[in-house]
VEXPA-670201 format. One record per residue: residue number from 1; residue in three letters; x, y, z negated of N, C-alpha, C, O in turn. Coordinates in nm, 4 decimals. Each point is the difference from the previous one (the first is absolute). Example, Ala and Ser with C-alpha at 12.3 -4.5 7.8 and 13.67 -1.06 7.14 Angstrom:
1 / ALA / 1.3190 / -0.5690 / -0.7800 / -0.0890 / 0.1190 / 0.0000 / 0.0900 / 0.1200 / 0.0000 / 0.1036 / -0.0019 / -0.0665
2 / SER / -0.1386 / 0.1069 / 0.1385 / 0.0820 / 0.1190 / -0.0060 / -0.0770 / 0.1090 / -0.0730 / 0.0509 / 0.1108 / -0.0169
//
This chain:
1 / PRO / 2.9462 / 10.1532 / -1.4304 / -0.1195 / -0.0760 / -0.0332 / -0.1151 / 0.0846 / -0.0545 / -0.1162 / -0.0339 / 0.0225
2 / LYS / 0.1455 / 0.1436 / -0.0937 / -0.1067 / 0.0858 / -0.0529 / -0.0823 / 0.0570 / 0.1155 / -0.1227 / 0.0048 / -0.0082
3 / SER / 0.1895 / 0.0387 / 0.1161 / -0.0732 / 0.0550 / 0.1138 / -0.0836 / -0.1077 / 0.0689 / -0.1069 / 0.0292 / 0.0536
4 / ILE / 0.1547 / -0.1522 / -0.0548 / -0.0768 / -0.1105 / 0.0566 / -0.1259 / -0.0211 / -0.0829 / -0.1089 / -0.0165 / 0.0549
5 / ARG / 0.1239 / 0.0169 / -0.1876 / -0.1164 / -0.0202 / -0.0868 / -0.1022 / 0.1118 / 0.0175 / -0.1204 / -0.0253 / -0.0006
6 / LEU / 0.1674 / 0.1477 / 0.0159 / -0.0930 / 0.1112 / 0.0221 / -0.0750 / -0.0177 / 0.1319 / -0.1200 / 0.0263 / 0.0075
7 / ALA / 0.1903 / -0.0706 / 0.0955 / -0.0638 / -0.0229 / 0.1297 / -0.1001 / -0.1153 / -0.0063 / -0.0967 / -0.0022 / 0.0762
8 / LEU / 0.1190 / -0.0926 / -0.1653 / -0.0893 / -0.1152 / -0.0143 / -0.1287 / 0.0333 / -0.0745 / -0.1012 / -0.0674 / 0.0191
9 / THR / 0.1034 / 0.1689 / -0.1024 / -0.1121 / 0.0304 / -0.0892 / -0.1371 / 0.0028 / 0.0688 / -0.0945 / -0.0567 / -0.0547
10 / PRO / 0.0791 / 0.1197 / 0.1718 / -0.1336 / 0.0011 / 0.0612 / -0.0508 / -0.1376 / 0.0449 / -0.1181 / -0.0149 / 0.0311
11 / TYR / 0.2050 / -0.0838 / -0.0276 / -0.0360 / -0.1318 / 0.0530 / -0.0100 / -0.1089 / -0.1066 / -0.0107 / -0.1180 / 0.0335
12 / LEU / 0.0140 / 0.1552 / -0.1595 / 0.0033 / -0.0988 / -0.1078 / -0.1211 / -0.0916 / -0.0032 / 0.0115 / -0.1159 / -0.0399
13 / SER / -0.1266 / 0.1653 / 0.0809 / -0.1197 / -0.0831 / -0.0062 / -0.0338 / -0.0655 / 0.1338 / -0.1043 / -0.0640 / 0.0129
14 / ASP / 0.1916 / 0.0795 / 0.0868 / -0.0233 / -0.0586 / 0.1323 / 0.0534 / -0.1428 / 0.0023 / 0.1213 / -0.0211 / 0.0029
15 / ASP / -0.2115 / -0.0768 / -0.0042 / 0.0446 / -0.1395 / -0.0048 / 0.0532 / -0.0512 / 0.1343 / 0.0500 / -0.1122 / 0.0077
16 / ARG / -0.0602 / 0.1927 / 0.0972 / 0.0552 / -0.0393 / 0.1304 / 0.1360 / 0.0649 / 0.0243 / 0.0570 / -0.0138 / 0.1082
17 / PHE / -0.0058 / 0.0832 / -0.2069 / 0.1271 / 0.0711 / 0.0126 / 0.1148 / -0.0988 / 0.0188 / 0.0061 / -0.1031 / -0.0669
18 / SER / 0.0839 / 0.1357 / 0.1579 / 0.1112 / -0.0910 / 0.0286 / 0.1264 / 0.0790 / 0.0306 / -0.0030 / 0.1224 / 0.0129
19 / LEU / 0.1123 / -0.1935 / -0.0018 / 0.1275 / 0.0609 / 0.0381 / -0.0146 / 0.0662 / 0.1366 / 0.0476 / 0.1117 / 0.0202
20 / GLN / -0.1124 / -0.1792 / 0.0726 / -0.0211 / 0.0540 / 0.1344 / -0.0792 / 0.1313 / -0.0060 / 0.0367 / 0.0981 / 0.0647
21 / THR / -0.1437 / -0.0969 / -0.1413 / -0.0826 / 0.1204 / -0.0139 / 0.0814 / 0.1149 / -0.0573 / -0.0052 / 0.1120 / 0.0509
22 / PHE / 0.0802 / -0.1395 / -0.1564 / 0.0788 / 0.1043 / -0.0643 / 0.1093 / 0.0504 / 0.0933 / 0.0261 / 0.1203 / 0.0046
23 / ALA / 0.0373 / -0.2088 / 0.0688 / 0.1024 / 0.0401 / 0.0960 / -0.0600 / 0.0945 / 0.1048 / 0.0612 / 0.1005 / 0.0360
24 / GLU / -0.1804 / -0.1333 / 0.0120 / -0.0667 / 0.0860 / 0.0980 / -0.0301 / 0.1374 / -0.0591 / 0.0175 / 0.1016 / 0.0671
25 / ILE / -0.0624 / -0.0981 / -0.1914 / -0.0285 / 0.1269 / -0.0677 / 0.1264 / 0.0847 / -0.0076 / -0.0040 / 0.1216 / 0.0186
26 / LEU / 0.1156 / -0.1872 / -0.0459 / 0.1281 / 0.0700 / -0.0119 / 0.0641 / 0.0296 / 0.1349 / 0.1005 / 0.0707 / 0.0069
27 / GLY / -0.1585 / -0.1248 / 0.1011 / 0.0530 / 0.0242 / 0.1334 / 0.1265 / -0.0778 / 0.0309 / 0.0898 / 0.0505 / 0.0674
28 / MET / -0.0828 / -0.1734 / -0.1168 / 0.1166 / -0.0839 / 0.0274 / -0.0449 / -0.1434 / 0.0203 / -0.1147 / -0.0348 / -0.0280
29 / GLY / 0.2040 / -0.0466 / 0.0760 / -0.0299 / -0.1410 / 0.0184 / 0.0011 / -0.0738 / -0.1332 / 0.0642 / 0.0429 / -0.0959
30 / SER / -0.1351 / -0.1529 / 0.0919 / -0.0068 / -0.0770 / -0.1248 / 0.1362 / -0.0586 / -0.0370 / 0.0328 / -0.0096 / -0.1182
31 / ARG / 0.0465 / -0.0295 / 0.2174 / 0.1339 / -0.0540 / -0.0297 / 0.0893 / 0.1082 / -0.0600 / 0.0776 / -0.0271 / -0.0916
32 / THR / -0.0885 / 0.1492 / 0.1430 / 0.0791 / 0.1114 / -0.0533 / -0.0387 / 0.0271 / -0.1451 / 0.0864 / 0.0177 / -0.0860
33 / LEU / -0.2166 / -0.0147 / 0.0598 / -0.0462 / 0.0215 / -0.1371 / 0.0489 / -0.1113 / -0.0909 / 0.0467 / 0.0264 / -0.1108
34 / GLN / -0.0568 / -0.1497 / 0.1562 / 0.0452 / -0.1143 / -0.0801 / 0.1488 / 0.0115 / -0.0320 / 0.0417 / -0.0247 / -0.1132
35 / ARG / 0.0377 / 0.0620 / 0.2125 / 0.1445 / 0.0163 / -0.0229 / 0.0279 / 0.1110 / -0.1005 / 0.0867 / -0.0146 / -0.0862
36 / ARG / -0.1590 / 0.1244 / 0.0966 / 0.0214 / 0.1121 / -0.0929 / -0.0368 / -0.0381 / -0.1429 / 0.0709 / 0.0347 / -0.0945
37 / LEU / -0.1803 / -0.1052 / 0.0795 / -0.0397 / -0.0447 / -0.1335 / 0.1030 / -0.0976 / -0.0568 / 0.0372 / 0.0097 / -0.1170
38 / THR / 0.0085 / -0.1032 / 0.1994 / 0.1005 / -0.0971 / -0.0436 / 0.1287 / 0.0713 / -0.0403 / 0.0627 / -0.0360 / -0.0996
39 / ALA / -0.0237 / 0.1361 / 0.1763 / 0.1215 / 0.0761 / -0.0314 / -0.0127 / 0.0718 / -0.1346 / 0.0999 / 0.0234 / -0.0679
40 / GLN / -0.2221 / 0.0109 / 0.0300 / -0.0229 / 0.0649 / -0.1289 / -0.0243 / -0.1014 / -0.1112 / -0.0253 / 0.0371 / -0.1146
41 / GLY / 0.0332 / -0.1658 / 0.1494 / -0.0159 / -0.1047 / -0.1004 / -0.1431 / -0.0202 / -0.0460 / -0.0238 / -0.0371 / -0.1149
42 / THR / -0.0711 / 0.0612 / 0.2033 / -0.1405 / -0.0122 / -0.0373 / -0.0809 / -0.0587 / 0.1147 / 0.0519 / -0.0234 / 0.1092
43 / THR / -0.1785 / 0.0002 / -0.1356 / -0.0927 / -0.0486 / 0.1023 / -0.1228 / 0.0904 / -0.0004 / -0.0223 / 0.0760 / -0.0942
44 / LEU / -0.0557 / -0.0852 / 0.1992 / -0.1235 / 0.0785 / 0.0038 / -0.0925 / -0.0432 / -0.1129 / -0.0652 / 0.0835 / -0.0628
45 / ARG / 0.0595 / -0.2113 / 0.0375 / -0.0858 / -0.0504 / -0.1080 / 0.0406 / 0.0593 / -0.1356 / -0.0861 / 0.0411 / -0.0778
46 / GLU / 0.2163 / -0.0368 / 0.0496 / 0.0475 / 0.0582 / -0.1258 / -0.0361 / 0.1482 / -0.0086 / -0.0428 / 0.0479 / -0.1050
47 / GLN / 0.0602 / 0.0244 / 0.2155 / -0.0317 / 0.1426 / 0.0008 / -0.1504 / 0.0232 / -0.0140 / -0.0427 / 0.0947 / -0.0659
48 / LEU / -0.0361 / -0.1803 / 0.1274 / -0.1450 / 0.0096 / -0.0100 / -0.0448 / -0.0242 / -0.1443 / -0.0860 / 0.0718 / -0.0511
49 / GLN / 0.1435 / -0.1721 / -0.0142 / -0.0332 / -0.0278 / -0.1400 / 0.0409 / 0.1162 / -0.0903 / -0.0748 / 0.0383 / -0.0900
50 / GLN / 0.1919 / 0.0171 / 0.1135 / 0.0463 / 0.1135 / -0.0811 / -0.0904 / 0.1213 / 0.0220 / -0.0320 / 0.0716 / -0.0949
51 / ALA / -0.0090 / -0.0484 / 0.2198 / -0.0909 / 0.1114 / 0.0297 / -0.1344 / -0.0205 / -0.0697 / -0.0584 / 0.0949 / -0.0524
52 / ARG / 0.0098 / -0.2186 / 0.0518 / -0.1261 / -0.0298 / -0.0691 / 0.0122 / 0.0267 / -0.1494 / -0.0904 / 0.0573 / -0.0607
53 / PHE / 0.2015 / -0.0984 / 0.0018 / 0.0221 / 0.0207 / -0.1434 / 0.0061 / 0.1493 / -0.0320 / -0.0626 / 0.0456 / -0.0957
54 / GLU / 0.1373 / 0.0301 / 0.1749 / 0.0116 / 0.1440 / -0.0239 / -0.1355 / 0.0687 / 0.0131 / -0.0347 / 0.0862 / -0.0809
55 / ARG / -0.0426 / -0.1250 / 0.1840 / -0.1324 / 0.0598 / 0.0204 / -0.0940 / -0.0397 / -0.1142 / -0.0765 / 0.0832 / -0.0486
56 / ALA / 0.0816 / -0.2076 / 0.0062 / -0.0855 / -0.0458 / -0.1098 / 0.0293 / 0.0793 / -0.1269 / -0.0927 / 0.0429 / -0.0687
57 / ARG / 0.2195 / -0.0230 / 0.0369 / 0.0349 / 0.0769 / -0.1206 / -0.0558 / 0.1416 / 0.0084 / -0.0534 / 0.0517 / -0.0982
58 / THR / 0.0654 / 0.0109 / 0.2146 / -0.0530 / 0.1353 / 0.0173 / -0.1512 / 0.0022 / -0.0195 / -0.0526 / 0.0858 / -0.0708
59 / LEU / -0.0167 / -0.1796 / 0.1333 / -0.1460 / -0.0051 / -0.0109 / -0.0458 / -0.0313 / -0.1419 / -0.1027 / 0.0511 / -0.0447
60 / LEU / 0.1772 / -0.1339 / -0.0258 / -0.0384 / -0.0356 / -0.1373 / 0.0103 / 0.1182 / -0.0954 / -0.0618 / -0.0011 / -0.1065
61 / GLU / 0.1382 / 0.1021 / 0.1430 / 0.0108 / 0.1186 / -0.0842 / -0.1213 / 0.0908 / 0.0133 / -0.0161 / 0.0941 / -0.0777
62 / ASP / -0.0702 / -0.1219 / 0.1766 / -0.1231 / 0.0765 / 0.0203 / -0.1156 / -0.0743 / -0.0659 / -0.0414 / -0.1046 / 0.0500
63 / PRO / -0.0119 / 0.1558 / -0.1609 / -0.1061 / -0.0719 / -0.0711 / -0.1300 / -0.0109 / 0.0802 / -0.0857 / -0.0819 / -0.0335
64 / CYS / 0.0696 / 0.1615 / 0.1370 / -0.1219 / -0.0056 / 0.0817 / 0.0025 / -0.1155 / 0.0997 / -0.1033 / -0.0348 / 0.0572
65 / CYS / 0.2180 / -0.0235 / -0.0367 / 0.0160 / -0.1093 / 0.0962 / -0.0163 / -0.1337 / -0.0731 / 0.0774 / -0.0319 / -0.0902
66 / SER / -0.1775 / -0.0447 / 0.1296 / -0.0220 / -0.1285 / -0.0681 / 0.1108 / -0.0996 / 0.0363 / 0.0694 / 0.0158 / 0.1004
67 / LEU / -0.0550 / -0.1172 / -0.1833 / 0.0996 / -0.1035 / 0.0285 / -0.0289 / -0.0684 / 0.1336 / 0.0929 / -0.0343 / 0.0732
68 / MET / -0.2202 / 0.0143 / -0.0408 / -0.0351 / -0.0616 / 0.1270 / 0.0375 / 0.0899 / 0.1166 / 0.0456 / -0.0493 / 0.1032
69 / GLU / -0.0637 / 0.1794 / -0.1172 / 0.0406 / 0.0940 / 0.1049 / 0.1510 / -0.0043 / 0.0211 / 0.0475 / 0.0042 / 0.1135
70 / VAL / 0.0270 / -0.0127 / -0.2219 / 0.1458 / -0.0103 / 0.0097 / 0.0366 / -0.1289 / 0.0736 / 0.0853 / 0.0004 / 0.0887
71 / ALA / -0.1500 / -0.1096 / -0.1261 / 0.0265 / -0.1288 / 0.0641 / -0.0243 / 0.0075 / 0.1506 / 0.0847 / -0.0417 / 0.0790
72 / ILE / -0.1988 / 0.0941 / -0.0399 / -0.0347 / 0.0065 / 0.1417 / 0.0950 / 0.0918 / 0.0756 / 0.0454 / -0.0340 / 0.1092
73 / GLU / -0.0154 / 0.1487 / -0.1658 / 0.0874 / 0.0948 / 0.0690 / 0.1423 / -0.0528 / 0.0160 / 0.0724 / 0.0433 / 0.0896
74 / THR / -0.0328 / -0.1349 / -0.1741 / 0.1345 / -0.0565 / 0.0105 / 0.0012 / -0.1357 / 0.0704 / 0.1017 / -0.0694 / 0.0000
75 / GLY / -0.2142 / 0.0320 / 0.0596 / -0.0025 / -0.1183 / 0.0856 / -0.0493 / -0.1281 / -0.0624 / 0.0222 / -0.1075 / 0.0557
76 / TYR / -0.0887 / 0.1153 / -0.1701 / -0.0489 / -0.1205 / -0.0659 / -0.1524 / -0.0022 / 0.0049 / -0.0653 / 0.0999 / -0.0301
77 / GLN / 0.0101 / -0.2130 / 0.0678 / -0.1445 / -0.0124 / 0.0130 / -0.0685 / -0.0388 / -0.1303 / -0.1216 / 0.0135 / -0.0132
78 / SER / 0.1996 / -0.0617 / -0.0825 / -0.0599 / -0.0360 / -0.1287 / 0.0815 / 0.0618 / -0.1130 / 0.1215 / 0.0174 / 0.0095
79 / LEU / -0.1920 / 0.0144 / -0.1145 / 0.0651 / 0.0585 / -0.1164 / 0.0947 / -0.0997 / -0.0654 / 0.1052 / 0.0387 / -0.0509
80 / SER / -0.1414 / -0.1664 / 0.0518 / 0.0874 / -0.0992 / -0.0643 / 0.1325 / -0.0147 / 0.0746 / 0.1048 / -0.0145 / -0.0629
81 / ALA / -0.1082 / 0.0181 / 0.1956 / 0.1250 / -0.0084 / 0.0775 / 0.0875 / 0.1221 / -0.0266 / 0.1213 / -0.0124 / -0.0168
82 / PHE / -0.1830 / 0.1302 / 0.0132 / 0.0748 / 0.1217 / -0.0292 / 0.0574 / -0.0050 / -0.1413 / 0.1158 / 0.0355 / -0.0222
83 / ASP / -0.1968 / -0.0793 / -0.0720 / 0.0420 / -0.0105 / -0.1395 / 0.1251 / -0.0873 / -0.0139 / 0.0967 / 0.0377 / -0.0662
84 / LYS / -0.1008 / -0.1533 / 0.1291 / 0.1141 / -0.0936 / -0.0064 / 0.1246 / 0.0610 / 0.0629 / 0.1092 / -0.0081 / -0.0563
85 / GLN / -0.1262 / 0.0700 / 0.1745 / 0.1159 / 0.0576 / 0.0676 / 0.0569 / 0.1177 / -0.0778 / 0.1219 / 0.0132 / -0.0112
86 / PHE / -0.2075 / 0.0721 / -0.0426 / 0.0486 / 0.1147 / -0.0759 / 0.0775 / -0.0465 / -0.1225 / 0.1014 / 0.0596 / -0.0365
87 / LYS / -0.1491 / -0.1655 / -0.0264 / 0.0702 / -0.0535 / -0.1164 / 0.1366 / -0.0560 / 0.0400 / 0.0961 / 0.0123 / -0.0759
88 / ARG / -0.0863 / -0.0734 / 0.1937 / 0.1309 / -0.0469 / 0.0499 / 0.0945 / 0.1176 / 0.0206 / 0.1183 / -0.0076 / -0.0331
89 / TRP / -0.1711 / 0.1157 / 0.0875 / 0.0823 / 0.1184 / 0.0261 / 0.0479 / 0.0668 / -0.1275 / 0.1167 / 0.0377 / -0.0113
90 / SER / -0.2081 / -0.0231 / -0.0860 / 0.0294 / 0.0868 / -0.1135 / 0.0110 / -0.0697 / -0.1348 / 0.0554 / 0.0556 / -0.0948
91 / GLY / -0.1083 / -0.1774 / 0.0861 / 0.0006 / -0.0704 / -0.1273 / -0.1224 / 0.0280 / -0.0850 / -0.0168 / -0.0597 / -0.1063
92 / VAL / -0.0703 / 0.1513 / 0.1528 / -0.1236 / 0.0313 / -0.0717 / -0.1163 / 0.0040 / 0.0992 / 0.0205 / 0.0134 / 0.1206
93 / THR / -0.1410 / -0.0249 / -0.1721 / -0.1178 / 0.0078 / 0.0864 / -0.0226 / 0.1455 / 0.0433 / 0.0512 / 0.0920 / -0.0638
94 / PRO / -0.1274 / -0.0709 / 0.1716 / -0.0299 / 0.1372 / 0.0410 / -0.0698 / 0.0805 / -0.1100 / 0.0285 / 0.1184 / -0.0176
95 / GLY / -0.1195 / -0.1821 / -0.0561 / -0.0681 / 0.0690 / -0.1091 / 0.0958 / 0.0438 / -0.1092 / -0.0107 / 0.1111 / -0.0519
96 / ALA / 0.1042 / -0.1982 / 0.0172 / 0.0995 / 0.0346 / -0.1026 / 0.0923 / 0.1108 / 0.0504 / 0.0367 / 0.0898 / -0.0759
97 / TYR / 0.0006 / -0.0960 / 0.2028 / 0.0842 / 0.1052 / 0.0586 / -0.0730 / 0.1335 / -0.0061 / 0.0576 / 0.1018 / -0.0384
98 / ARG / -0.1861 / -0.1034 / 0.0771 / -0.0799 / 0.1229 / -0.0003 / -0.0085 / 0.0572 / -0.1412 / 0.0178 / 0.1204 / -0.0184
99 / ALA / -0.0439 / -0.2026 / -0.0794 / -0.0111 / 0.0463 / -0.1386 / 0.1314 / 0.0622 / -0.0468 / 0.0001 / 0.1044 / -0.0653
100 / THR / 0.1102 / -0.1680 / 0.0984 / 0.1313 / 0.0518 / -0.0387 / 0.0309 / 0.1305 / 0.0701 / 0.0510 / 0.0932 / -0.0623
101 / SER / -0.0812 / -0.0848 / 0.1922 / 0.0306 / 0.1227 / 0.0733 / -0.0854 / 0.1156 / -0.0495 / 0.0473 / 0.1136 / -0.0027
102 / HIS / -0.1711 / -0.1390 / -0.0364 / -0.0848 / 0.1064 / -0.0553 / 0.0527 / 0.0479 / -0.1343 / -0.0059 / 0.1192 / -0.0300
103 / GLN / 0.0572 / -0.2111 / -0.0508 / 0.0579 / 0.0396 / -0.1287 / 0.1219 / 0.0889 / 0.0234 / 0.0185 / 0.0999 / -0.0695
104 / ASP / 0.0644 / -0.1361 / 0.1672 / 0.1194 / 0.0792 / 0.0309 / -0.0385 / 0.1395 / 0.0486 / 0.0612 / 0.0988 / -0.0405
105 / ILE / -0.1622 / -0.0902 / 0.1271 / -0.0449 / 0.1284 / 0.0518 / -0.0568 / 0.0853 / -0.1128 / 0.0266 / 0.1200 / -0.0078
106 / HIS / -0.1054 / -0.1832 / -0.0799 / -0.0587 / 0.0723 / -0.1129 / 0.1092 / 0.0568 / -0.0903 / -0.0104 / 0.1140 / -0.0454
107 / ARG / 0.1144 / -0.1918 / 0.0191 / 0.1103 / 0.0460 / -0.0839 / 0.0714 / 0.1184 / 0.0618 / 0.0414 / 0.0914 / -0.0713
108 / LEU / -0.0261 / -0.0914 / 0.2045 / 0.0682 / 0.1104 / 0.0672 / -0.0787 / 0.1305 / -0.0084 / 0.0588 / 0.1082 / -0.0021
109 / LYS / -0.1910 / -0.1181 / -0.0028 / -0.0841 / 0.1192 / -0.0058 / 0.0027 / 0.0650 / -0.1370 / -0.0309 / 0.1184 / -0.0129
110 / HIS / 0.0679 / -0.1948 / -0.0908 / -0.0029 / 0.0550 / -0.1372 / 0.1361 / 0.0238 / -0.0547 / 0.0138 / 0.0457 / -0.1135
//
């Protein structure tokens, strides 16, 4: 699944992205991809959400990247939708996550 999430990363903001599209990118049929995901106990939607969460966390560690930029790059058209989803994923808002991650980075430097 980690390799699937890495392959998904360039497509996180593509709202037309589908199982068929991803299967074509991987050079396989959509049924084959679906079977492989099912065999791993996951779905494309779950992997896409996990990839978005991982990418959002990485982007939030960069203070030059605005919250809106993070939202757009991870496939959300509004900051409020991204805010709600990030809180579902992590239990905290993106701003709170960013503040905490900066504190952790600062502590490591000293």
